[in-house]
C-alpha positions as a Markdown table, in Angstrom:
| # | Residue | x | y | z |
|---|---|---|---|---|
| 1 | Met | 27.9 | 9.0 | 5.2 |
| 2 | Met | 26.2 | 6.6 | 7.7 |
| 3 | Arg | 22.3 | 6.2 | 7.5 |
| 4 | Arg | 20.5 | 7.2 | 10.7 |
| 5 | Met | 18.7 | 4.2 | 12.3 |
| 6 | Asp | 16.0 | 6.5 | 13.8 |
| 7 | Arg | 14.8 | 7.4 | 10.3 |
| 8 | Thr | 13.7 | 3.8 | 9.5 |
| 9 | Val | 10.2 | 2.3 | 10.0 |
| 10 | Ser | 9.9 | -0.8 | 12.0 |
| 11 | Met | 8.4 | -4.0 | 10.6 |
| 12 | Thr | 6.1 | -5.9 | 13.1 |
| 13 | Leu | 6.9 | -9.5 | 14.0 |
| 14 | Gln | 4.5 | -12.3 | 13.2 |
| 15 | Arg | 4.2 | -14.7 | 16.1 |
| 16 | Ser | 2.9 | -17.7 | 14.4 |
| 17 | Arg | 3.4 | -20.3 | 11.6 |
| 18 | Arg | 6.3 | -20.2 | 9.4 |
| 19 | Asp | 8.3 | -17.2 | 8.1 |
| 20 | Ser | 6.8 | -17.3 | 4.6 |
| 21 | Asp | 3.1 | -17.3 | 5.7 |
| 22 | Leu | 1.3 | -14.1 | 5.6 |
| 23 | Val | -1.9 | -15.4 | 7.3 |
| 24 | Leu | -4.9 | -13.3 | 8.3 |
| 25 | Ser | -6.6 | -15.6 | 10.7 |
| 26 | His | -9.5 | -15.3 | 13.2 |
| 27 | Phe | -12.1 | -14.7 | 10.5 |
| 28 | Gly | -15.1 | -16.2 | 12.4 |
| 29 | His | -17.0 | -18.4 | 10.0 |
| 30 | Leu | -14.6 | -17.6 | 7.1 |
| 31 | Lys | -11.7 | -19.8 | 6.1 |
| 32 | Glu | -8.2 | -18.9 | 6.8 |
| 33 | His | -6.8 | -16.8 | 3.9 |
| 34 | Leu | -3.1 | -17.4 | 2.6 |
| 35 | Phe | -1.7 | -14.3 | 0.7 |
| 36 | Lys | 1.4 | -14.2 | -1.5 |
| 37 | Phe | 4.1 | -11.7 | -0.9 |
| 38 | Leu | 7.0 | -11.4 | -3.3 |
| 39 | Val | 10.4 | -10.3 | -2.6 |
| 40 | Ile | 12.6 | -9.5 | -5.7 |
| 41 | Gly | 16.3 | -8.3 | -6.1 |
| 42 | Asp | 19.7 | -9.0 | -7.7 |
| 43 | Tyr | 21.9 | -11.9 | -6.8 |
| 44 | Gly | 23.8 | -9.5 | -4.5 |
| 45 | Val | 20.9 | -9.0 | -2.0 |
| 46 | Ala | 20.3 | -12.8 | -1.6 |
| 47 | His | 21.7 | -12.6 | 1.8 |
| 48 | Phe | 18.9 | -10.3 | 3.0 |
| 49 | Ile | 16.4 | -12.8 | 1.5 |
| 50 | Gln | 18.0 | -15.9 | 2.9 |
| 51 | Lys | 18.4 | -14.4 | 6.4 |
| 52 | Thr | 14.9 | -13.0 | 6.6 |
| 53 | Phe | 13.2 | -16.2 | 5.5 |
| 54 | Arg | 15.9 | -18.7 | 6.4 |
| 55 | Gly | 14.8 | -22.2 | 7.0 |
| 56 | His | 12.7 | -22.4 | 4.0 |
| 57 | Pro | 15.1 | -22.6 | 0.9 |
| 58 | Glu | 12.2 | -24.1 | -1.1 |
| 59 | Asp | 10.7 | -20.6 | -1.2 |
| 60 | Ile | 13.8 | -19.0 | -2.8 |
| 61 | Leu | 13.3 | -19.3 | -6.5 |
| 62 | Ser | 14.8 | -18.2 | -9.8 |
| 63 | Pro | 12.8 | -15.4 | -11.4 |
| 64 | Lys | 13.1 | -17.4 | -14.5 |
| 65 | Asp | 10.4 | -19.7 | -13.1 |
| 66 | Val | 8.0 | -16.7 | -13.0 |
| 67 | Phe | 9.2 | -13.9 | -15.3 |
| 68 | Gly | 11.4 | -15.9 | -17.7 |
| 69 | Ile | 14.4 | -13.8 | -16.5 |
| 70 | Ser | 17.8 | -15.4 | -16.0 |
| 71 | Ser | 19.2 | -13.3 | -13.1 |
| 72 | Gly | 18.3 | -12.3 | -9.7 |
| 73 | Tyr | 16.3 | -13.7 | -6.9 |
| 74 | Leu | 12.6 | -14.0 | -6.2 |
| 75 | Leu | 11.0 | -15.1 | -3.0 |
| 76 | Asp | 7.6 | -16.6 | -3.3 |
| 77 | Met | 5.8 | -16.5 | 0.0 |
| 78 | Cys | 3.4 | -19.4 | -1.0 |
| 79 | Ala | 4.1 | -21.6 | -4.0 |
| 80 | Val | 5.0 | -21.7 | -7.8 |
| 81 | Gln | 4.4 | -24.6 | -9.8 |
| 82 | Asp | 5.3 | -24.8 | -13.5 |
| 83 | Gly | 5.9 | -21.2 | -13.6 |
| 84 | Thr | 2.4 | -20.4 | -12.4 |
| 85 | Leu | 1.8 | -18.3 | -9.3 |
| 86 | Leu | -0.7 | -20.5 | -7.3 |
| 87 | Ser | -2.2 | -18.0 | -4.7 |
| 88 | Arg | -3.4 | -14.4 | -4.6 |
| 89 | Gln | -0.6 | -11.8 | -4.6 |
| 90 | Val | -1.0 | -9.1 | -2.0 |
| 91 | Ala | 2.2 | -7.1 | -2.5 |
| 92 | Ala | 5.8 | -7.1 | -3.4 |
| 93 | Ala | 9.1 | -5.8 | -2.1 |
| 94 | Leu | 11.9 | -4.7 | -4.4 |
| 95 | Val | 15.4 | -5.1 | -2.6 |
| 96 | Phe | 18.6 | -3.5 | -3.4 |
| 97 | Asp | 22.0 | -3.1 | -1.8 |
| 98 | Ile | 22.3 | 0.6 | -0.8 |
| 99 | Ser | 26.0 | 0.5 | -0.7 |
| 100 | Arg | 26.1 | -0.6 | -4.3 |
| 101 | Ala | 24.5 | 1.8 | -6.8 |
| 102 | Ala | 24.3 | -0.7 | -9.6 |
| 103 | Thr | 21.7 | -2.8 | -7.6 |
| 104 | Phe | 19.5 | 0.5 | -7.2 |
| 105 | Gln | 19.9 | 1.0 | -11.0 |
| 106 | Ser | 18.5 | -2.5 | -11.4 |
| 107 | Met | 15.2 | -1.7 | -9.6 |
| 108 | Lys | 13.7 | -0.1 | -12.8 |
| 109 | Lys | 14.2 | -3.3 | -14.7 |
| 110 | Trp | 12.7 | -5.5 | -11.8 |
| 111 | Leu | 9.8 | -2.9 | -11.5 |
| 112 | Tyr | 9.0 | -3.2 | -15.3 |
| 113 | Asp | 9.0 | -7.0 | -15.2 |
| 114 | Leu | 6.9 | -7.2 | -12.0 |
| 115 | Arg | 4.1 | -4.9 | -13.4 |
| 116 | Glu | 4.4 | -6.5 | -16.7 |
| 117 | Lys | 3.7 | -9.9 | -15.5 |
| 118 | Ile | 1.7 | -9.7 | -12.3 |
| 119 | Thr | -1.4 | -7.9 | -11.4 |
| 120 | Leu | -4.1 | -8.1 | -8.7 |
| 121 | Pro | -7.3 | -10.1 | -9.3 |
| 122 | Asp | -9.1 | -6.9 | -10.4 |
| 123 | Gly | -6.5 | -6.1 | -13.0 |
| 124 | Ser | -4.8 | -3.2 | -10.9 |
| 125 | Asp | -1.1 | -3.0 | -10.2 |
| 126 | Ile | 0.2 | -5.0 | -7.4 |
| 127 | Pro | 1.2 | -2.7 | -4.4 |
| 128 | Ile | 5.1 | -2.4 | -4.0 |
| 129 | Val | 7.5 | -1.3 | -1.4 |
| 130 | Leu | 11.1 | -0.6 | -1.8 |
| 131 | Leu | 13.7 | -2.1 | 0.7 |
| 132 | Ala | 17.2 | -0.4 | 1.0 |
| 133 | Asn | 19.3 | -3.0 | 2.5 |
| 134 | Lys | 22.7 | -2.7 | 4.1 |
| 135 | Cys | 21.8 | 0.7 | 5.8 |
| 136 | Asp | 24.4 | -0.1 | 8.5 |
| 137 | Ile | 27.3 | 0.7 | 6.2 |
| 138 | Thr | 28.4 | 3.7 | 4.0 |
| 139 | Val | 25.7 | 4.3 | 1.5 |
| 140 | Ala | 26.1 | 5.0 | -2.3 |
| 141 | Val | 22.4 | 6.0 | -2.8 |
| 142 | Thr | 20.8 | 8.9 | -0.9 |
| 143 | Asp | 17.5 | 9.2 | 0.7 |
| 144 | Glu | 16.5 | 11.9 | -1.8 |
| 145 | Gln | 17.4 | 9.6 | -4.8 |
| 146 | Ile | 15.3 | 6.8 | -3.2 |
| 147 | Ser | 12.3 | 9.0 | -2.5 |
| 148 | Lys | 12.4 | 10.6 | -6.0 |
| 149 | Phe | 12.5 | 7.1 | -7.6 |
| 150 | Cys | 9.6 | 5.9 | -5.5 |
| 151 | Lys | 7.5 | 9.2 | -6.3 |
| 152 | Glu | 8.4 | 8.8 | -10.1 |
| 153 | Asn | 7.4 | 5.1 | -10.2 |
| 154 | Lys | 4.4 | 5.2 | -7.8 |
| 155 | Ile | 6.0 | 2.9 | -5.2 |
| 156 | Asn | 4.1 | 3.0 | -2.1 |
| 157 | Ala | 6.8 | 3.3 | 0.4 |
| 158 | Trp | 10.5 | 2.5 | 1.1 |
| 159 | Tyr | 12.4 | 1.2 | 4.2 |
| 160 | Ala | 16.0 | 1.3 | 5.1 |
| 161 | Thr | 17.0 | -2.3 | 6.3 |
| 162 | Ser | 19.9 | -4.3 | 7.6 |
| 163 | Ala | 20.3 | -8.0 | 7.5 |
| 164 | Lys | 23.4 | -7.7 | 9.5 |
| 165 | Asn | 21.9 | -5.7 | 12.4 |
| 166 | Asn | 18.3 | -6.9 | 12.0 |
| 167 | Thr | 17.1 | -3.4 | 11.4 |
| 168 | Asn | 13.7 | -3.8 | 10.0 |
| 169 | Val | 14.4 | -7.6 | 9.6 |
| 170 | Gly | 13.0 | -10.1 | 11.8 |
| 171 | Ser | 15.6 | -12.8 | 12.7 |
| 172 | Lys | 13.0 | -15.3 | 13.0 |
| 173 | Tyr | 9.7 | -14.2 | 11.8 |
| 174 | Thr | 9.2 | -11.1 | 9.6 |
| 175 | Arg | 6.1 | -9.5 | 8.3 |
| 176 | Val | 6.0 | -6.3 | 6.3 |
| 177 | Asn | 3.1 | -4.2 | 7.6 |
| 178 | Met | 0.8 | -4.0 | 4.7 |
| 179 | Ala | -1.8 | -1.7 | 6.1 |
| 180 | Gly | -2.3 | 1.1 | 3.6 |
| 181 | Ile | -0.1 | -0.2 | 0.9 |
| 182 | Ser | -2.2 | -3.3 | -0.2 |
| 183 | Asn | -5.5 | -3.7 | -1.8 |
| 184 | Val | -6.8 | -5.4 | 1.2 |
| 185 | Val | -9.5 | -4.0 | 3.5 |
| 186 | Glu | -10.2 | -5.3 | 7.0 |
| 187 | Thr | -13.8 | -5.9 | 7.8 |
| 188 | Val | -15.5 | -7.1 | 10.9 |
| 189 | Leu | -15.4 | -10.6 | 9.2 |
| 190 | Gly | -11.8 | -10.4 | 8.1 |
| 191 | Ser | -9.9 | -9.2 | 5.0 |
| 192 | Ile | -11.3 | -8.6 | 1.6 |
| 193 | Trp | -10.0 | -7.3 | -1.6 |
| 194 | Leu | -10.7 | -3.7 | -2.3 |
| 195 | Ser | -12.5 | -4.7 | -5.5 |
| 196 | Glu | -15.0 | -6.6 | -3.2 |
| 197 | Leu | -16.3 | -3.5 | -1.4 |
| 198 | Gly | -19.0 | -2.7 | -4.0 |
| 199 | Lys | -21.1 | 0.5 | -3.4 |
| 200 | Thr | -20.0 | 1.9 | -0.1 |
| 201 | Leu | -21.6 | 4.1 | 2.5 |
| 202 | Thr | -18.5 | 5.9 | 4.1 |
| 203 | His | -20.1 | 7.4 | 7.3 |
| 204 | Glu | -22.9 | 5.4 | 9.2 |
| 205 | His | -23.7 | 4.1 | 12.7 |
| 206 | Leu | -25.3 | 0.8 | 13.4 |
| 207 | Ala | -25.4 | 1.5 | 17.2 |
| 208 | Val | -24.6 | 4.7 | 18.9 |
| 209 | Asp | -25.0 | 6.7 | 22.0 |
| 210 | Phe | -25.5 | 10.4 | 21.2 |
| 211 | Arg | -27.4 | 11.5 | 24.4 |
| 212 | Asn | -24.5 | 13.6 | 25.3 |
| 213 | Phe | -25.7 | 16.2 | 22.6 |
| 214 | Tyr | -29.3 | 16.5 | 24.2 |
| 215 | Val | -30.9 | 19.9 | 23.7 |
| 216 | Pro | -34.0 | 20.8 | 25.8 |
| 217 | Pro | -37.0 | 21.3 | 23.8 |
| 218 | Pro | -39.0 | 24.6 | 23.7 |
| 219 | Lys | -40.9 | 24.8 | 26.9 |
| 220 | His | -44.4 | 25.1 | 25.3 |
| 221 | Ile | -44.0 | 21.6 | 23.5 |
| 222 | Asp | -41.9 | 19.9 | 26.2 |
| 223 | Lys | -44.7 | 17.5 | 27.0 |
| 224 | Asn | -44.4 | 16.0 | 23.4 |
| 225 | Phe | -41.0 | 14.6 | 24.1 |
| 226 | Ser | -41.0 | 11.3 | 26.0 |
| 227 | Lys | -37.7 | 10.1 | 27.6 |
| 228 | Asp | -38.4 | 6.5 | 27.2 |
| 229 | Ser | -40.0 | 6.0 | 23.6 |
| 230 | Ile | -40.9 | 7.8 | 20.5 |
| 231 | His | -44.7 | 7.9 | 19.6 |
| 232 | Leu | -46.0 | 8.4 | 16.1 |
| 233 | Ala | -48.2 | 11.4 | 17.2 |
| 234 | Asp | -45.0 | 13.2 | 18.3 |
| 235 | Ile | -42.8 | 12.3 | 15.2 |
| 236 | Gly | -43.4 | 15.9 | 13.7 |
| 237 | Tyr | -42.0 | 17.5 | 16.9 |
| 238 | Ile | -39.0 | 15.1 | 16.8 |
| 239 | Arg | -38.3 | 15.9 | 13.0 |
| 240 | Gln | -38.0 | 19.4 | 14.0 |
| 241 | Tyr | -36.1 | 19.0 | 17.4 |
| 242 | Pro | -34.3 | 15.6 | 16.9 |
| 243 | Tyr | -31.9 | 16.3 | 19.8 |
| 244 | Ser | -34.5 | 17.1 | 22.4 |
| 245 | Ser | -35.6 | 13.4 | 22.7 |
| 246 | Leu | -33.3 | 11.2 | 24.7 |
| 247 | Ser | -34.9 | 8.1 | 23.3 |
| 248 | Asn | -34.1 | 9.4 | 19.8 |
| 249 | Leu | -30.5 | 9.9 | 20.6 |
| 250 | Glu | -29.5 | 6.3 | 21.1 |
| 251 | Phe | -30.4 | 3.0 | 19.5 |
| 252 | Tyr | -29.2 | -0.2 | 21.0 |
| 253 | Asp | -32.7 | -1.7 | 21.2 |
| 254 | Val | -33.8 | -1.5 | 17.7 |
| 255 | Glu | -31.5 | -4.1 | 15.9 |
| 256 | Arg | -34.6 | -5.2 | 14.0 |
| 257 | Ala | -35.0 | -1.7 | 12.4 |
| 258 | Val | -31.2 | -1.3 | 11.9 |
| 259 | Ser | -31.1 | -4.7 | 10.1 |
| 260 | Ala | -34.2 | -3.7 | 8.0 |
| 261 | Asp | -32.4 | -0.7 | 6.7 |
| 262 | Val | -29.2 | -2.6 | 6.0 |
| 263 | Lys | -31.2 | -5.1 | 4.1 |
| 264 | Leu | -32.7 | -2.3 | 1.9 |
| 265 | Phe | -29.2 | -1.1 | 1.3 |
| 266 | Lys | -28.3 | -4.6 | 0.2 |
| 267 | Glu | -31.2 | -5.0 | -2.0 |
| 268 | Ala | -30.4 | -1.6 | -3.7 |
| 269 | Gly | -27.0 | -3.0 | -4.7 |
| 270 | Gly | -25.1 | -1.9 | -1.6 |
| 271 | Gly | -21.8 | -3.7 | -0.6 |
| 272 | Thr | -20.1 | -2.0 | 2.3 |
| 273 | Ile | -20.9 | 0.2 | 5.2 |
| 274 | Val | -18.1 | 2.0 | 7.1 |
| 275 | Glu | -19.2 | 2.1 | 10.7 |
| 276 | Asn | -17.9 | 5.3 | 12.4 |
| 277 | Ser | -18.7 | 4.8 | 16.0 |
| 278 | Cys | -15.6 | 4.9 | 18.1 |
| 279 | His | -14.5 | 5.5 | 21.8 |
| 280 | Gly | -17.0 | 7.9 | 23.1 |
| 281 | Leu | -20.0 | 6.9 | 21.0 |
| 282 | Lys | -20.3 | 3.3 | 22.5 |
| 283 | Arg | -19.7 | 1.2 | 19.4 |
| 284 | Asp | -21.2 | -2.4 | 19.3 |
| 285 | Ile | -18.7 | -4.6 | 17.5 |
| 286 | Pro | -20.7 | -7.9 | 18.1 |
| 287 | Leu | -23.7 | -6.2 | 16.5 |
| 288 | Met | -21.6 | -5.1 | 13.5 |
| 289 | Arg | -20.4 | -8.7 | 13.0 |
| 290 | Asn | -23.9 | -10.1 | 13.4 |
| 291 | Ile | -25.4 | -7.6 | 10.7 |
| 292 | Ser | -22.5 | -8.3 | 8.4 |
| 293 | Lys | -22.8 | -12.1 | 8.6 |
| 294 | Ser | -26.4 | -12.4 | 8.5 |
| 295 | Leu | -27.1 | -9.8 | 5.6 |
| 296 | Glu | -23.8 | -10.4 | 3.7 |
| 297 | Val | -22.9 | -6.9 | 3.7 |
| 298 | Asn | -19.4 | -5.8 | 4.4 |
| 299 | Val | -19.0 | -3.7 | 7.6 |
| 300 | Ile | -15.8 | -1.8 | 8.5 |
| 301 | Ala | -15.3 | -0.9 | 12.1 |
| 302 | Gly | -13.5 | 2.2 | 13.3 |
| 303 | Thr | -11.1 | 3.1 | 16.0 |
| 304 | Gly | -10.0 | 6.5 | 17.5 |
| 305 | Tyr | -11.7 | 9.0 | 19.9 |
| 306 | Tyr | -14.7 | 11.1 | 19.5 |
| 307 | Val | -15.0 | 14.7 | 20.9 |
| 308 | Ala | -13.9 | 15.4 | 24.5 |
| 309 | Ser | -17.5 | 15.8 | 26.1 |
| 310 | Ser | -18.2 | 12.2 | 25.2 |
| 311 | Gln | -15.4 | 10.7 | 27.1 |
| 312 | Thr | -14.9 | 9.4 | 30.7 |
| 313 | Glu | -12.5 | 11.2 | 33.1 |
| 314 | Ser | -10.0 | 8.3 | 32.8 |
| 315 | Thr | -10.0 | 8.6 | 28.9 |
| 316 | Leu | -9.7 | 12.5 | 29.0 |
| 317 | Asp | -6.4 | 11.8 | 31.0 |
| 318 | Met | -4.9 | 9.7 | 28.3 |
| 319 | Thr | -1.6 | 10.8 | 26.9 |
| 320 | Lys | -1.0 | 11.1 | 23.1 |
| 321 | Glu | 1.1 | 7.9 | 23.4 |
| 322 | Asn | -1.8 | 5.9 | 25.2 |
| 323 | Met | -4.1 | 6.8 | 22.4 |
| 324 | Tyr | -1.6 | 5.7 | 19.8 |
| 325 | Asn | -1.0 | 2.4 | 21.4 |
| 326 | Leu | -4.7 | 1.6 | 21.7 |
| 327 | Met | -5.4 | 2.6 | 18.2 |
| 328 | Tyr | -2.5 | 0.6 | 17.0 |
| 329 | Arg | -3.6 | -2.5 | 18.9 |
| 330 | Glu | -7.2 | -2.2 | 17.5 |
| 331 | Leu | -5.9 | -2.0 | 13.9 |
| 332 | Glu | -3.3 | -4.6 | 14.3 |
| 333 | Glu | -4.7 | -7.2 | 16.8 |
| 334 | Ser | -8.2 | -6.7 | 17.9 |
| 335 | Cys | -10.7 | -4.1 | 19.2 |
| 336 | Val | -10.5 | -3.8 | 23.0 |
| 337 | Asp | -14.3 | -4.1 | 23.4 |
| 338 | Cys | -14.5 | -7.3 | 21.2 |
| 339 | Pro | -15.1 | -10.6 | 22.8 |
| 340 | Arg | -11.7 | -12.5 | 23.0 |
| 341 | Glu | -13.0 | -15.4 | 20.8 |
| 342 | Leu | -13.9 | -12.9 | 17.9 |
| 343 | Gln | -10.7 | -11.2 | 17.5 |
| 344 | Ile | -12.2 | -8.2 | 15.2 |
| 345 | Lys | -9.8 | -5.5 | 13.9 |
| 346 | Ala | -10.7 | -2.0 | 13.2 |
| 347 | Gly | -10.3 | -1.2 | 9.5 |
| 348 | Phe | -9.7 | 2.6 | 9.8 |
| 349 | Ile | -9.3 | 5.5 | 12.3 |
| 350 | Gly | -12.6 | 7.4 | 12.8 |
| 351 | Glu | -14.6 | 9.3 | 13.4 |
| 352 | Val | -11.9 | 11.3 | 15.2 |
| 353 | Gly | -14.1 | 14.0 | 16.8 |
| 354 | Ser | -13.3 | 17.6 | 17.7 |
| 355 | Thr | -15.2 | 20.7 | 18.7 |
| 356 | Trp | -14.5 | 24.4 | 18.2 |
| 357 | Pro | -12.2 | 25.7 | 19.6 |
| 358 | Ile | -10.5 | 22.3 | 19.4 |
| 359 | Glu | -9.8 | 21.0 | 23.1 |
| 360 | Ala | -6.6 | 19.7 | 24.3 |
| 361 | Phe | -7.7 | 16.2 | 24.5 |
| 362 | Glu | -9.0 | 16.4 | 20.8 |
| 363 | Lys | -5.7 | 17.9 | 19.7 |
| 364 | Arg | -3.7 | 14.9 | 21.2 |
| 365 | Ala | -6.3 | 12.6 | 19.5 |
| 366 | Ile | -5.6 | 14.2 | 16.2 |
| 367 | Cys | -1.9 | 14.1 | 16.6 |
| 368 | Ala | -1.9 | 10.4 | 17.7 |
| 369 | Thr | -4.1 | 9.8 | 14.5 |
| 370 | Gly | -1.5 | 11.6 | 12.2 |
| 371 | Glu | 1.4 | 9.7 | 13.7 |
| 372 | Leu | -0.1 | 6.3 | 13.5 |
| 373 | Gln | -1.5 | 6.9 | 10.0 |
| 374 | Ala | 2.0 | 7.8 | 8.9 |
| 375 | Gln | 3.2 | 4.3 | 10.2 |
| 376 | Leu | 0.3 | 2.2 | 9.1 |
| 377 | Arg | -0.9 | 4.2 | 6.1 |
| 378 | Cys | -4.5 | 3.5 | 6.9 |
| 379 | Ser | -7.5 | 5.7 | 6.2 |
| 380 | Val | -8.7 | 8.3 | 8.6 |
| 381 | Ser | -12.3 | 10.1 | 9.1 |
| 382 | Phe | -12.5 | 13.4 | 11.0 |
| 383 | His | -15.5 | 14.9 | 12.7 |
| 384 | Pro | -15.0 | 18.7 | 12.6 |
| 385 | Gly | -16.3 | 21.3 | 15.1 |
| 386 | Arg | -19.3 | 23.4 | 14.0 |
| 387 | Asp | -17.2 | 26.3 | 12.7 |
| 388 | Ala | -16.0 | 27.1 | 9.1 |
| 389 | Ser | -12.5 | 27.3 | 10.5 |
| 390 | Ala | -12.4 | 23.7 | 11.9 |
| 391 | Pro | -11.7 | 21.5 | 8.9 |
| 392 | Thr | -8.6 | 23.5 | 7.9 |
| 393 | Glu | -7.2 | 23.5 | 11.4 |
| 394 | Ile | -7.8 | 19.8 | 11.9 |
| 395 | Met | -5.9 | 19.1 | 8.6 |
| 396 | Arg | -3.0 | 21.4 | 9.8 |
| 397 | Ile | -2.7 | 19.4 | 13.2 |
| 398 | Tyr | -2.9 | 16.1 | 11.3 |
| 399 | Gln | -0.4 | 16.9 | 8.8 |
| 400 | Glu | 2.1 | 18.4 | 11.0 |
| 401 | Ala | 2.0 | 15.1 | 12.9 |
| 402 | Gly | 2.8 | 13.3 | 9.9 |
| 403 | Gly | -0.7 | 12.3 | 8.5 |
| 404 | Asp | -1.2 | 11.9 | 4.8 |
| 405 | Pro | -4.0 | 14.2 | 3.6 |
| 406 | Thr | -5.0 | 12.0 | 0.7 |
| 407 | Arg | -5.9 | 9.2 | 3.0 |
| 408 | Ala | -8.1 | 11.4 | 5.2 |
| 409 | Ile | -11.9 | 12.2 | 5.0 |
| 410 | Met | -13.3 | 15.6 | 6.2 |
| 411 | Ser | -16.8 | 14.6 | 7.4 |
| 412 | His | -19.9 | 16.8 | 7.8 |
| 413 | Ile | -19.0 | 19.2 | 5.2 |
| 414 | Asp | -22.6 | 20.0 | 4.3 |
| 415 | Arg | -23.2 | 21.5 | 7.8 |
| 416 | Thr | -19.8 | 22.9 | 8.3 |
| 417 | Leu | -18.7 | 24.7 | 5.1 |
| 418 | Ile | -22.1 | 26.3 | 4.3 |
| 419 | Asn | -20.5 | 29.1 | 2.2 |
| 420 | Lys | -19.8 | 27.9 | -1.3 |
| 421 | Glu | -16.7 | 30.0 | -1.6 |
| 422 | Lys | -15.2 | 28.6 | 1.6 |
| 423 | Leu | -16.0 | 25.2 | 0.4 |
| 424 | Met | -14.2 | 25.7 | -2.8 |
| 425 | Glu | -11.2 | 27.2 | -1.0 |
| 426 | Phe | -11.0 | 24.3 | 1.4 |
| 427 | Ala | -11.1 | 22.0 | -1.6 |
| 428 | Asp | -8.4 | 23.9 | -3.4 |
| 429 | Asp | -6.1 | 24.0 | -0.3 |
| 430 | Asn | -6.6 | 20.4 | 0.9 |
| 431 | Lys | -6.1 | 17.1 | -0.7 |
| 432 | Cys | -8.4 | 15.2 | 1.7 |
| 433 | Tyr | -11.7 | 13.7 | 0.7 |
| 434 | Ile | -14.8 | 16.0 | 1.0 |
| 435 | Gln | -17.7 | 14.2 | 2.5 |
| 436 | Phe | -21.4 | 15.2 | 2.3 |
| 437 | Asp | -22.9 | 12.7 | 4.9 |
| 438 | Leu | -26.2 | 14.1 | 6.0 |
| 439 | Phe | -28.2 | 13.1 | 3.1 |
| 440 | Gly | -31.8 | 12.6 | 4.0 |
| 441 | Thr | -31.7 | 15.4 | 6.5 |
| 442 | Glu | -34.3 | 17.9 | 5.1 |
| 443 | Cys | -34.9 | 20.0 | 8.2 |
| 444 | Ser | -33.3 | 23.5 | 7.8 |
| 445 | Phe | -33.2 | 24.3 | 11.6 |
| 446 | Tyr | -30.0 | 22.7 | 12.9 |
| 447 | Gln | -30.4 | 22.4 | 16.7 |
| 448 | Leu | -26.7 | 21.9 | 17.3 |
| 449 | Asn | -25.8 | 25.1 | 15.6 |
| 450 | Pro | -28.9 | 27.4 | 15.2 |
| 451 | Ser | -26.6 | 30.1 | 13.5 |
| 452 | Val | -26.5 | 28.1 | 10.2 |
| 453 | Asp | -29.3 | 26.8 | 8.1 |
| 454 | Met | -28.9 | 23.0 | 7.2 |
| 455 | Pro | -28.9 | 22.4 | 3.4 |
| 456 | Ser | -31.4 | 20.3 | 1.7 |
| 457 | Asp | -30.5 | 17.2 | -0.5 |
| 458 | Ala | -31.0 | 19.4 | -3.5 |
| 459 | Gln | -28.6 | 22.0 | -2.2 |
| 460 | Arg | -26.0 | 19.3 | -1.4 |
| 461 | Ile | -26.3 | 17.9 | -4.9 |
| 462 | Lys | -25.6 | 21.3 | -6.3 |
| 463 | Arg | -22.5 | 21.8 | -4.3 |
| 464 | Ile | -21.3 | 18.4 | -5.5 |
| 465 | Ala | -22.0 | 19.4 | -9.1 |
| 466 | Arg | -19.8 | 22.5 | -8.6 |
| 467 | Leu | -17.0 | 20.3 | -7.3 |
| 468 | Lys | -17.4 | 18.1 | -10.3 |
| 469 | Lys | -17.2 | 21.1 | -12.6 |
| 470 | Glu | -13.8 | 22.1 | -10.9 |
| 471 | Gly | -12.4 | 18.5 | -11.5 |
| 472 | Lys | -12.8 | 17.5 | -7.7 |
| 473 | Leu | -15.6 | 14.9 | -8.0 |
| 474 | His | -13.0 | 12.0 | -7.3 |
| 475 | Arg | -12.6 | 13.4 | -3.8 |
| 476 | Val | -16.4 | 13.6 | -3.0 |
| 477 | Leu | -18.0 | 11.0 | -0.6 |
| 478 | Met | -21.6 | 10.7 | 0.2 |
| 479 | Ser | -23.4 | 9.1 | 3.1 |
| 480 | His | -26.2 | 9.5 | 5.7 |
| 481 | Asp | -24.7 | 9.6 | 9.2 |
| 482 | Ile | -27.8 | 8.1 | 10.7 |
| 483 | His | -27.3 | 8.7 | 14.5 |
| 484 | Thr | -30.9 | 9.1 | 15.5 |
| 485 | Lys | -33.8 | 6.6 | 15.7 |
| 486 | His | -36.2 | 8.8 | 13.8 |
| 487 | Arg | -34.1 | 8.6 | 10.6 |
| 488 | Leu | -34.0 | 4.8 | 10.5 |
C-alpha cells in the first residue's frame, strides 16, 4: 500500500539563519527569542534527522545526555550542556519509520520519557507532533493506527514525511509550523507564553468604524443626535439609541479615552486584550502596538473578514483562495496594513462576521477560515447574524471546511440565543466556546434587532450559572465588545 502524498500537511520553509534556529524576530523593542524544538526517534530514523538538519552535527545528541537513555537520537534545536536543557522548549517531534512497525511501537517509550523529563515553564506538558517518515514506500503502519495513537496519547498532530522525496521536509531550512500546537501566543509585540496572558478580555475593540450600522433616530428627537460630536446633554438619548449617532459609531480620535480604559483594566489585574477588529472594521494595528507597549498589556490582533455590508466592492469579489492567502500571510508573516518596519502578526482569525441569512461572501470567508484553521490550528472567533439559527449554521459551514470546533468562539451569544432552551441546545450540540461579550450593556431595547430584548448583566450571569450547573463553564468566555464611544 502506498501513502497518498496529497494527504500530508506541508511544513513551511524558514528563510533565515541556520536550520536549528526557531527564531521569532521583529519584536519591536523586545529582544530576539530563541526557542527549543526537540526531535526524537530510534537509531533507524537518524537519516531523517541528519538530512533535515544537516550541516549542524553538533545538534544531534544522544538521548543519554538528556534522559539518561542509551538508545535513539535526540536533536536539540539550541544547546545541551552537562545534561541540562539551556533554553525554552516550545515543542517536540517524535519520528518513526512508517515502513517498520517496531519504530512505531517505540513511540510510547519515547513519549513517556519525554513527558517524564521535560515540561514547559508553567509545568504543563510540552506540545508534541508525530512524524511518520518514509511515506514514499510501502507502509507497515496505517493512518488509522497513527490517528488512534495520537488521540489516546493526546498528541497534537501527525504528519507523513519523506527524507528521500523531501515530503514535508525542507532540504535546507525546515520549520514545523507550530501555530496551534504550542503554548506560545502571538501578540502585537511578539510571541509570549500562554501562561503569561493573565486575565483576558476575549472580545474588544481599541479602534473601530461601525458607522455602516447607523440607524436613523426617531424623528421627534432627531435634533439631539449630532453627527460630529457627543454632548453630555444628549447622552441619555444616545444610551437608548446608540446606533443613531454617527459620532458614537467610530473612535479613532479618542486614544486618550481608550488608553484610560485599558489602564483601568491593567490596574484591576488584567493582562491581555483580544482585539477583534478585522477587515471591514478598519482596525488600527499601530495603535494596538502603542497601547500594548505603553501600558504593558498584551494585545492580540485578529485577521479575517467582517460582514459583507462592511466591505468594499473589490473585497466582495475576493475568492475563497484569496481570503485564505491573505489571512495566512497575516498570521505567518505580517498584517498587510501594518508599517513594514513593524512586522506585526495576527494572533487569531476573527471576528469573522456574517448576517442572516448568510451571504455568499460571508460563506466564503467562513470556509476559508475553516480550511486555514485546519492547517495552522489557530483560534477563531465568529460574529453570528441576529437570528437564533445563525450560530449553528456557522459551525456547520466551518466544520465542513475542516475547522476544529474546540478552537472556535461563538460571540454575541447574549443577544443571539435569548431563549434559554436554545442556548442549552446549542451548548449540547457544539464543542465551541460560548461567549457572553456584551457585559455593561444594560439597555433592553436593541436597535439592531428590536424583536428581541437585550438581557441585563444579571440575566447574563444567570445564564452562565446554568451553563456551570450543566458542566460547561470551561467553555464560557466573557467580555464587553466596546464598539461605541458612549461605553468608553
